[in-house]
Every structure is written in C-alpha cells, then in structure tokens.
C-alpha positions as CSV (number, residue, x, y, z in Angstrom):
1,M,31.0,-60.8,-76.1
2,N,33.2,-59.5,-73.6
3,W,32.9,-55.9,-74.6
4,K,29.1,-56.3,-73.9
5,K,29.5,-57.9,-70.6
6,L,32.0,-55.2,-69.4
7,I,29.6,-52.6,-70.6
8,V,26.8,-53.9,-68.7
9,L,29.3,-54.6,-65.6
10,F,29.8,-50.9,-65.8
11,A,26.4,-50.0,-66.2
12,L,25.4,-51.8,-63.2
13,L,28.4,-50.4,-60.9
14,A,27.3,-46.9,-61.9
15,V,23.7,-47.6,-60.7
16,A,24.7,-49.1,-57.4
17,V,27.2,-46.0,-56.7
18,W,24.2,-43.5,-57.6
19,V,21.9,-45.7,-55.4
20,V,24.1,-45.6,-52.3
21,L,24.9,-42.0,-52.9
22,Y,21.2,-40.9,-53.1
23,Y,20.5,-43.0,-49.9
24,M,23.3,-41.4,-47.8
25,K,22.1,-37.9,-49.0
26,S,18.4,-38.7,-48.5
27,V,18.3,-41.0,-45.5
28,V,21.5,-41.2,-43.6
29,S,22.7,-37.5,-43.7
30,P,21.1,-35.4,-41.1
31,P,18.9,-32.1,-42.2
32,Q,21.0,-29.5,-42.9
33,Q,18.7,-26.9,-40.9
34,L,16.4,-27.6,-38.1
35,K,14.2,-24.9,-36.5
36,F,13.8,-25.2,-32.6
37,S,10.9,-23.4,-30.9
38,N,11.8,-21.5,-27.7
39,Q,9.6,-23.6,-25.2
40,H,10.2,-21.2,-22.2
41,Q,9.0,-18.3,-24.2
42,A,5.9,-20.3,-25.7
43,S,5.2,-21.2,-22.0
44,L,5.3,-17.8,-20.4
45,H,3.4,-16.4,-23.4
46,R,0.6,-18.9,-22.9
47,D,0.2,-18.0,-19.4
48,A,0.3,-14.2,-20.0
49,A,-2.1,-14.6,-22.9
50,R,-4.4,-16.7,-20.2
51,M,-4.3,-13.6,-18.0
52,A,-5.1,-11.2,-20.8
53,A,-8.1,-13.3,-22.1
54,Q,-9.8,-12.7,-18.7
55,G,-12.2,-15.4,-17.1
56,L,-9.8,-16.5,-14.3
57,E,-10.8,-16.6,-10.5
58,E,-9.2,-13.9,-8.6
59,A,-7.1,-16.3,-6.6
60,T,-6.0,-18.1,-9.7
61,A,-5.2,-14.8,-11.4
62,D,-3.1,-13.6,-8.3
63,S,-1.1,-16.9,-8.0
64,L,-0.5,-16.9,-12.0
65,F,0.6,-13.1,-11.9
66,S,3.1,-14.1,-9.1
67,S,4.4,-17.4,-10.7
68,T,4.7,-16.0,-14.4
69,L,6.5,-12.6,-13.1
70,H,9.2,-14.7,-11.3
71,A,9.4,-17.2,-14.2
72,A,10.0,-14.4,-16.5
73,S,12.9,-12.9,-14.5
74,L,14.3,-16.5,-13.9
75,F,14.5,-17.5,-17.4
76,Q,16.0,-14.1,-18.7
77,A,18.7,-14.5,-16.0
78,E,19.3,-18.0,-17.2
79,G,19.4,-17.1,-20.9
80,F,16.5,-18.7,-22.0
81,I,14.7,-15.5,-23.2
82,A,16.0,-12.2,-24.3
83,P,15.3,-9.0,-22.0
84,E,13.1,-7.7,-24.8
85,E,11.0,-11.0,-25.1
86,A,10.8,-10.7,-21.1
87,D,9.4,-7.4,-21.2
88,D,6.7,-8.4,-24.0
89,I,5.6,-11.3,-21.9
90,V,5.4,-8.9,-18.5
91,R,3.8,-6.2,-20.4
92,L,1.1,-8.3,-21.7
93,L,0.6,-10.4,-18.1
94,A,0.2,-7.0,-16.2
95,Q,-2.0,-5.3,-18.7
96,G,-4.5,-8.5,-18.0
97,Y,-3.7,-8.4,-14.4
98,V,-5.0,-4.8,-13.5
99,P,-8.8,-5.6,-13.9
100,Y,-8.2,-8.3,-11.4
101,F,-6.4,-6.2,-9.0
102,V,-9.2,-3.5,-9.2
103,Q,-11.9,-6.1,-8.5
104,T,-10.0,-7.3,-5.6
105,Y,-9.4,-3.9,-3.9
106,R,-13.0,-2.7,-4.6
107,K,-14.3,-6.2,-2.9
108,T,-11.9,-5.3,0.0
109,F,-12.9,-1.8,0.4
110,A,-16.5,-2.8,0.4
111,N,-16.2,-5.2,3.5
112,S,-17.0,-3.8,7.1
113,V,-13.8,-5.5,8.3
114,W,-10.7,-4.5,6.5
115,S,-8.2,-7.2,6.8
116,Q,-4.7,-6.1,7.7
117,R,-3.1,-9.0,5.7
118,Q,-5.4,-8.0,2.8
119,L,-4.4,-4.5,3.0
120,S,-0.5,-5.5,3.1
121,F,-1.1,-7.6,-0.1
122,L,-2.8,-4.8,-1.7
123,R,0.1,-2.3,-0.9
124,Q,2.7,-4.7,-2.2
125,R,0.8,-5.6,-5.3
126,A,0.1,-1.9,-6.4
127,K,3.7,-1.2,-5.6
128,T,4.9,-4.1,-8.2
129,L,2.6,-3.1,-10.8
130,A,3.6,0.6,-10.6
131,G,7.3,-0.4,-10.6
132,L,7.0,-2.6,-14.0
133,K,9.5,-0.6,-16.2
134,T,10.9,-1.7,-19.8
135,Q,14.7,-2.6,-19.5
136,D,15.8,-0.8,-22.3
137,D,14.4,2.9,-21.8
138,N,12.9,2.5,-18.2
139,T,9.3,3.3,-19.3
140,P,6.1,2.2,-17.4
141,M,4.7,-1.2,-18.9
142,L,1.3,0.3,-17.9
143,S,-0.5,2.9,-19.5
144,H,-1.5,6.2,-17.9
145,E,-5.1,4.8,-17.6
146,L,-4.1,1.5,-16.0
147,L,-1.7,3.4,-13.7
148,Q,-4.5,5.4,-12.3
149,Q,-6.6,2.2,-11.6
150,V,-3.8,0.7,-9.5
151,D,-3.3,4.1,-8.0
152,S,-6.8,4.3,-6.8
153,A,-6.1,1.6,-4.2
154,N,-3.1,3.7,-3.1
155,L,-5.4,6.7,-2.2
156,V,-7.7,4.8,-0.3
157,L,-4.9,3.2,1.7
158,D,-3.1,6.6,2.3
159,K,-6.5,7.9,3.6
160,Y,-6.8,4.9,5.7
161,D,-3.0,5.3,7.2
162,L,-3.9,9.0,7.9
163,A,-7.2,8.0,9.5
164,W,-5.6,5.7,12.1
165,K,-2.9,8.1,12.8
166,L,-5.3,10.7,13.7
167,C,-6.9,8.3,16.0
168,G,-3.6,7.4,17.5
169,N,-2.9,11.0,18.5
170,S,-5.1,11.3,21.8
171,R,-3.0,14.1,23.2
172,F,-4.3,17.3,23.7
173,E,-2.3,20.4,22.4
174,T,-4.3,23.5,21.7
175,L,-8.1,23.9,21.2
176,P,-7.7,25.1,17.5
177,R,-5.7,22.0,16.8
178,A,-8.3,19.8,18.6
179,E,-11.3,21.3,16.6
180,A,-9.2,20.7,13.4
181,T,-8.6,17.0,14.1
182,I,-12.1,16.5,15.1
183,K,-13.5,18.3,11.9
184,Q,-10.8,16.0,9.9
185,C,-12.0,12.6,11.7
186,R,-15.6,13.3,10.7
187,E,-14.8,13.9,7.1
188,L,-12.8,10.8,6.9
189,A,-15.6,8.8,8.8
190,S,-17.9,9.9,6.0
191,T,-15.5,9.6,2.8
192,S,-16.1,6.5,0.9
193,P,-14.8,3.8,0.8
194,L,-13.7,4.4,4.6
195,S,-17.1,4.7,5.5
196,N,-17.3,0.9,5.2
197,C,-14.8,0.1,7.7
198,K,-16.8,-0.2,11.0
199,A,-13.8,-0.4,13.1
200,L,-12.3,3.0,11.8
201,V,-15.3,4.8,11.8
202,D,-16.2,4.2,15.3
203,R,-12.6,5.1,16.2
204,L,-12.9,8.4,14.3
205,Y,-16.0,9.6,15.8
206,S,-14.9,8.6,19.2
207,M,-12.1,11.2,19.0
208,R,-14.4,14.2,19.8
209,E,-15.2,12.4,23.1
210,V,-11.1,11.4,23.6
211,L,-10.0,14.8,23.0
212,G,-12.6,16.3,25.2
213,K,-11.3,14.2,28.1
214,A,-7.8,15.0,27.2
215,H,-8.1,18.6,27.1
216,F,-9.7,18.6,30.8
217,N,-7.0,16.2,31.7
218,N,-4.7,18.9,30.4
219,V,-6.5,21.7,32.5
220,K,-6.2,19.6,35.6
221,S,-2.5,19.2,35.0
222,Q,-2.0,22.9,35.0
223,V,-3.9,23.3,38.2
224,D,-1.6,20.8,39.7
225,K,1.2,23.0,38.9
226,L,-0.2,25.6,41.6
227,D,0.4,23.2,44.3
228,A,4.3,23.6,43.7
229,Y,4.4,27.3,44.7
230,R,7.4,26.7,46.9
231,Y,9.4,26.1,43.6
232,Y,8.5,29.0,42.0
233,D,9.4,32.8,42.8
234,R,6.7,35.0,43.6
235,E,6.5,37.0,40.7
236,F,6.4,34.2,38.3
237,Y,3.6,32.3,40.1
238,M,1.2,35.3,40.9
239,N,1.9,36.9,37.6
240,T,2.3,34.2,35.0
241,L,1.4,30.8,36.3
242,V,-2.0,31.9,38.1
243,K,-3.1,33.5,35.0
244,R,-2.2,30.6,32.7
245,V,-4.3,28.3,34.8
246,Y,-7.2,30.4,35.0
247,D,-7.2,31.2,31.2
248,A,-7.3,27.5,30.6
249,I,-10.0,26.7,32.9
250,K,-12.0,29.6,31.2
251,E,-11.4,28.2,27.9
252,Y,-12.3,24.7,28.8
253,K,-15.7,26.2,30.2
254,Q,-16.4,28.3,27.4
255,H,-15.8,25.8,24.3
256,A,-15.8,22.3,25.7
257,D,-19.7,21.6,25.2
258,R,-19.5,23.4,21.5
259,V,-16.4,21.4,20.4
260,Y,-16.7,18.1,22.4
261,G,-20.5,17.7,22.6
262,S,-20.2,17.6,26.3
263,S,-18.1,18.8,29.2
264,Y,-16.8,17.9,32.7
265,S,-17.4,20.0,35.7
266,T,-14.5,22.5,36.5
267,Q,-15.9,23.3,40.0
268,Q,-13.5,21.2,41.9
269,L,-10.6,22.5,39.8
270,E,-11.3,26.2,40.4
271,N,-11.8,25.4,44.2
272,R,-8.6,23.7,44.1
273,A,-6.9,26.6,42.1
274,R,-8.3,29.2,44.5
275,D,-7.0,27.1,47.5
276,C,-3.6,26.9,46.1
277,Y,-3.3,30.5,45.4
278,N,-4.2,31.5,48.9
279,M,-1.7,28.9,50.3
280,A,1.2,30.2,47.9
281,N,0.1,34.0,49.1
282,D,0.5,33.2,52.7
283,Y,3.9,31.4,52.0
284,Y,5.1,34.3,50.0
285,N,4.0,36.7,52.6
286,S,5.8,34.7,55.3
287,L,9.5,34.9,53.5
C-alpha cells in the first residue's frame, strides 16, 4: 500500500513539474525572435508613393516634395534609414514630382505677369531636381527624359534673363551693334513663352526707340568735343576730331530712320559743329 502511494506521489510530482516547465516556456518566457518594422522608412515610402500616384494639388505636391526630401536626409543622418533606402525613396519622390513641376512652370509662363518670386522658386526647384544623385555612384536619379523636362524651364529662364540683360544696356556703342541688339530683341519678344510676359515684350520693343535716342545723344556728345578746341593741337583737331564728328553726323542721318524707325533733326548739331570749327580755325590762326 505504501509503494502504491509512493508511485502515485511521484507521478503527480512529475506532472506538476511538466506543467510548470510548459507554462514557463510558452507563457512566461519571451519570444525568441521578434520582427520590428522600420516606421521611418515606411512613413517616407508612403509619402513618396503618394507623390508617384499623382492626383495631388500643386501646392500639396510642392510641400510634400520639400518635407519628404528633408526628412529622408534627416533620417539617414540619424541612422534610421540606410543610404540605399534613402536613395530609393528620393528617386520615387522625384520621379513623381516632375509632372507637377512641369505643370507649375507651364502655368507660370502662360501668365501675362511673371512673378519674380515664382521665377525664383522655379530656378531653385529645377536646380534641386537636376542635382539629385545616387550616393553610391553619383548618377542622376531622374531619367534623361525627365531631366529634359526639368531643363525646359531653365531654357526659358535663361532666355528671360538674356532679354532683360539686353534691355538693361541702353548705351550706344556702334551702329552694327545697335542693329544686332534690336533684331535680337524682336526675336525674343516673339518667342514663346516669353511673348506672354507683357512687361518684357513692351520693354524689348521699346529698345528700338531707346537705342535711337542713345545714338543721337552719342552724336551730340561728339559735337560737344569740338567746343574744347583750346585743349587740342591743331593737327589732331582739324584732321582727326572734325572728321570723326562729321562722319558720326552723316552715319546717323543716313541710317537712323531705317534702323530706329524715326530720327531726330541734326540741323542744330551741324550748325554748332560748323561754328566750333570756325572758332577753332580762328584760334589756331591767332597762335
């Protein structure tokens, strides 16, 4: 009887030990392998995918591009995502953003008033897109086709800058130079989409009159030099300076109407030049 009780006791003890071990293994002990998802990478990828899916408002796309690009750089710097993961996200983001950028600059260039603030935004955005390179081999993230679409904005902006640079130079240098400038201004004024910008077109077409006036003033300044005969020797004054002035008057009279569309009368300049010549001649003869 005692042996039977002992056997039963050992059996119960064994069952109790097995239950405790099983409980510890399945309930108390932590899982041996836990899989964690990278929330930073997932968040950035969702934003990039939103861009790639299209359908956003332009302002939303602009904001999302800036914020996601900044976050990708920040998260990589802090070690939350690897460089290759950052590149994949930025590539997807940029490829999805280019259509929005194209839509934005086309709307801007279609306006009759071009905002300098908007043009500055386009310049900076085009520079950012073109400058996106992979970190391992420094190759562009955008395809050749997408880069061409981005560069289309730069081509227009470069012509815009050239046009205003031409308009800013109102000084007369030579007649051929003035003719070339007027011709170039006309071509730019009729070039799309520059032809949409009213302020620029008006200024470009006004350059014909501006250079015409500058040319006349240049001739006038040449005549003014004849009044300073006391400061020149006779040979230079009579043989060089006088001829130079009369050639300048002659050139203006012959070409002004054709080149500038109108001309100022040179009669007073000719009379003054003649008077100066006579006074100079008397002065030199008196020496």
